[in-house]
N, C-alpha and C positions, 0 to 999 in steps of 0.2 A: 817782209815783202808783201807785195799786192799785186792783184790782177789789173788794177786800174778801174775796177768796176765796184759798185756799192749797191747795198739794198736800201731803199729810201722810203718805202712804204710797207706795212704789214698790217694785217687785220683778218679777223675771223668772220664768217657769216653767222647766221642763227645757228645755235647748237641744241643737240638733245633731241626732242620730238617735235619738228617743225610743221609738218603737213604742208610744206612747201614744195615746189618742183625744184629739180636739178638746177635750171636755168635761173629761177629766181634767186637760189642760194648763191650760184656763182655771180650772178649779178651784184648781190650784197657784198660778197668778198672782194670782188674786183673794184667796185666803186668805192667801198670803205677804204681799201689799201691806196687807191689812188688819192682819195681825200686826205689820208694820214700823210702823204707825200706833198700835197699841194699841187697835184697834177689832175688831169681830166683824160677821158677817153680819147680826145682830140691829140694828146701827147703819145698815145700808145701805137708803136708800129712793130711790136713783136708779142706774140702770144704763146705760151706754153701750158699745155693742159691736157687731160685725159679724163675718161669716164663720163664724157657727156653724150656721145654717140659714136657711130662708126667713124666719123670723120670729127673728131672732137674740137681741133683748133679751128677748123673751117666752120663748124657750127657756131663756135663762140664769137668769131669774127663777124659772122654774118648777123648774129643776134645783136652785137653791138654796133654794127654799121660802120665797121672799119676795115681798111684794105691793108694788113701788115705786110712788111717786106721780109719777115721771118718768122717762122711758126715751127713748133715740135709738139707731138702728140705721142711720142714714145710711149708705150705701155710696158713698165717694168714693175708694176705693183708699188709697194711703199717707199721704194728707193727712187722712183722716178722723178720726183721734185728736186731732190739733191743732183740728180743727173741734169735736170733742167737748168740748174743753177750754172754748172760748168758750159753747157752749150750756149745759155744766154751771154754769159760772160766772154766767150769767145766771139760770138756774133757782134756783140757791142764793140769789143776790141778791134775786130775787123771792119768795123763801119757798116756792116750789114743792116743793123738797126740801132736805134738810139735809147729806146724805152721798152722794156719788156715786163709784161705782167705774167706771173706763175701762178696758176689758180687750180684749185679742185673743189668740187662740192659733192655731196651725195645725200639723198633723202632715204636712204636704205631702211631706217626704223619705220618711219612713216609708211612708206610704201611697201614694207614686209617683204622686201626683196632678197633679204639675206637668208640662206638656207644652212643648216648645220652641215649638210653634205658638200656644200661649196661648189666649185666648177671644175672638178677634175674631168679631163677630156678622155673619154673611153678610146678614142681613135688614135691616140698617140702611141708609139711603139712599146714603151715600157708599161703601158697600161694593162697588157696581158699578164704582167707578173704581179700587178696591184690590184686591179679591179676585183679579183676573186675574194680579197679579203675584206672589201666593202670599207675601206678606211674612210674616215671623216677628213675631209680636205678643207683647209690645210692642217686642222687640229692635230690629226693622229701623227702626222709627219713630225711636227714639233714636239709631240708627246715622245716619239721615238728618239729624237735628238736629246730631250731632257733624260729619257732613261739611260741613253748611252753615256752621257756626261755623268750622271750619277754614279753609274756602275765604274766608269774608267778612274774618277778622281775621288771617289769615296764621299762625296757630299751627301747631305741629307735634305729630305723635302722641307723640313722645318727651317733649314738655311735658305732654300729658294724662295720660301714664302716672304723673306725679307724685301724683295723686289716689289711685290704686291702691298706690302705694309708701307714702305716708303713712299710709294706712289700715292696712297691715300693720304699720308701725312701732307704731302704737297697740295693735293686737292682741296684739303680742308682750309687751305690758305688763298684758294683761288675762286671767287664767286661764280665764274664761268663754268667751273668743272661739274660734270653730271652728278658727281658723288660729293659735292660741296655740301656740308651740313649733315652727311650721313654717318658720321662718327668714325673714329680709328678702327682699324682692323687688328686682330691678334693672329698669332700663328694657329691657334686652334680654329679662329674663324676661316683661315685660308684651307688649312687641311680638313676641316670639317664641312666646307661647301660641297656642292653636288660634284661627284666624280665624273668627268666627261670622257677623258681618254688618258689612262694611266701613264704617268703619275700626276697628270694635270687635272685640278679641279676648276670649276666654274671661276673661282677667284683668281686662278692663274691666266685666265684668258681675258682678252681685251673687251671693251664694251662694244655694243652694237647701238650705233647713234646716227643721227642726221649730223651734218656738219661740214666744214671745210674751212678754206681760208685762202689767202693771196698774198703774195710779196711783189714789189716793184723794183726793177733793177734799172740802173743807168750808169753813165760814166762817173768816176769819183770826181773829177772836175766840176761836172755839172751838178752832181749831189750837194755838193758843198754850198750851192746858192739856193738849195731848196728848203723846205720848213723845218725837217727833222735832223738831227744828228746822223750823218751816214753811217752806215755799217759796212765796213769794207769786205769784199770777197777776197781772202787771202790764199785759198787752196782749194783743191777737190781732187778727188780720186774715185775710182770705181772698179768693180770685179763682177762680171757675170759667170756663173759657176756650173750650175745644173738645172735641169727642168724637173727632175724626179729624184727620189732618194735611191732608185734602183742601182745606180752605177756610182753612188757617192762612197768613197773609201772609207771616210771617217766622219760621223755625223756630228762629232764634237769639235770639228775644226772647220768651220766656214770660211768663205773667202774674204770676209770683212777685212782681214787684217791687212791684206795688200792694198786696199781701197784706203784704209786709214794711213798707211805708211806714205803712200803716194801724196795724199791730201796735205800731211804734215811737212813732207819734203819741199813741196811746191810752196807752203806757207812759212817755211823755214822755223818751224817750232818742234818742240817735243811734247809728250804727254804731260810733262811737268808745266808747261805753260798754260794749260787748259784751266779755265776757272769754272766753266759750266759745260755740261753735256746733256744734249737732248739726243735720245736714242729711240729707235722704234722698238715698242714693247707691246707687240701684237700677242706675246705670251711672255711669262715671266723668264723663261729660258732664253727668249730672244734678247732680252735686256742683259742678262748675265753674260752670255756669249760676247756681246757688244762691249761690256765693260773690259773684258780681257783684249779684244780687238783694238780698243782705243789705247791699250798700253797702260791703263791704270794699275793693273797687275799682271802676272805672269799666267800662262795658259794653266787651266786647273785650280786657280786661286780666287777665282771670283766670289765663289760662296763665302769664304772665309774673309775675303777683302771687306765685303758690304756689311758685315756684321758691326754692331756697336754704334748704328746711326751714322756710318760713313756717308752714305748717299741720301739721308734724310735731310730736312731743313736744319741748318746749323751745322751740318757735317762738314768734313773736309773735302768732299768730291760730291757737290750737288748733281743730282741726277734727275731728269724729267721733272723740272720745276713747275710745270703747270698741272701735274697730276698724270700725265702720260696718256696713253691709250687704255691703261687699266682703270683710271679713275677720273679722267677729265673728258675725253671725247675719242671715239674712233669711228669714222664715218666710212670705212672699208679701205681707204688709202690715207694713212695718216701723215706722210712724209712733209706735206706742205706745212702743217701745224709744228712740226719740229723747228722749221725755219723762222715761223711766226714768233715763237717762244724765245729762240735764240736771239732774234732781233730785240725783242722787248727787253730781255735781260741785259744786253749791252747798251741799251739806251737808258737803262736805269728806270724802267716804267712798271715794274712788276709789284709795287706795294709790299704788302706782308711777305710775299715770296722772293723778294729781290734779293739776289746774291751780291753781298758788298764788294764793291770794287771790280765787279767782272768787266774785263777787258778782252778776252778771248773765249770764244764759244765754239763748240762743234755741234754740228747736226748729222747724225748718221742714220740712213735709212736701209731698211731690209725689205726685200720683196721676195713674192713666190714662196717657196718652202726652203729658205736660206740659200735663195737662187741668185738674187741680185743685190749688190751691196754698193752704197755711194755714201761718201763722206765729204762735207762742206766744212771749212774752218773759216770763221768769221771774226773780225777785229772791230772794236770801237774806234772810230776815226779820231786821231789825235790832232 
C-alpha cells in the first residue's frame, strides 16, 4: 500500500556545538536536503517547521524568499515531524502543493538555552498539583514513568540500561554521532553516572546538542524522475493523550500503541514486516515503551526482549541505528532526524551501520511528557 507520496531528499545540518544561529542551521538542513533530491528552493511550495519563532513557517518562508501554498507549524514536541509527514502527504495528494520541506534546527547547546527545569507552565490548571514538588520538566515525569514501569512489571535498572548501551554501539559506527569514538558503555557506566531523577541517571537521558535536519516530499510519480531512489510514505498514525501526568491513569501505558496500529493498518503491514525502527529516545524509558508500542513484544516484556543484543548492531531488531538521541544528537526536538535516518537506511546509504536488505522502516516520535505520539511507515520504492 502507498499514499502516492515519497521522501526524495534527506539531510542533517551541522551537529554538536556549532555556534551558529537557528536560521543558519535551518538553511543548511533545507538546502542540503534539496540538493540531495536534485531540487532547489524554487521547487518548494510547502513548508512544515517549528522552533524558529512564534510564526515558524512564516519566518522560514520569508527568510528563503518563497511564497508557499501550504504550511504547517504545529508544535507537538518530538512527534511533530512525523505528524508533518501525514499532513504533507495529504496536502500533496489533494493538490494543495507539490514539494514540501519538513525541517527543524536548534542551537540550544551553543546558546545555552536549555535548562534542567525545562518549560513547565505554572499557569496551567494541573500546575497547582505539581509545582509544589518542584519537579524537573520533563525529566522527573519520565522518571516517574520508569519507576512505575519497573514496579509494575518487575524489570531492573540493569535491564533498562541496555537501551543506552545499544545506542552507544550504533553511535560508534556513525562518524556524525556526538559520542562517536567515545567508547562503549557498560551497565556499570549507566548505573554509575550521575543520578538526575530516580531511577534515571545522566546516561539514561538524551544529549543536549545543536543540530537538526530536513526531508523533502513530493508525489511518487514525480519522485521516480529525481536523483535518489524514492522512499514511499506507506502509512501514518497519531495520538494526543495528556498535557501533564496529573490525570494519567497508567504511566506505563502511553498512547503510542494506537498511533502505531493506525500506521500499520494504513500501510498494510504488521510488526513482523519492520526491518528497522527509529524511535524517540529522549530517555531510555521512552524507547522501551516505544518498543512495546511498535508490537515488537508484548506490554511488560520490553526489558527482557532487548537483552542479548537484540537491538544492537547485528541484532534481530535494529533500533535507533544512528545512535539516537542518547548518543548521536538531540537538538531539543529530535523527530526529524528519525526520518532522516530511516530514509538513509532504506536507500542503503549508512555504511558500517547499514541494516542489510532494509525494505520497511518505522519512525516513531514522542512529544511532551508521553503526550503526543506519531508514527510513519516508510518503504523502499520497488
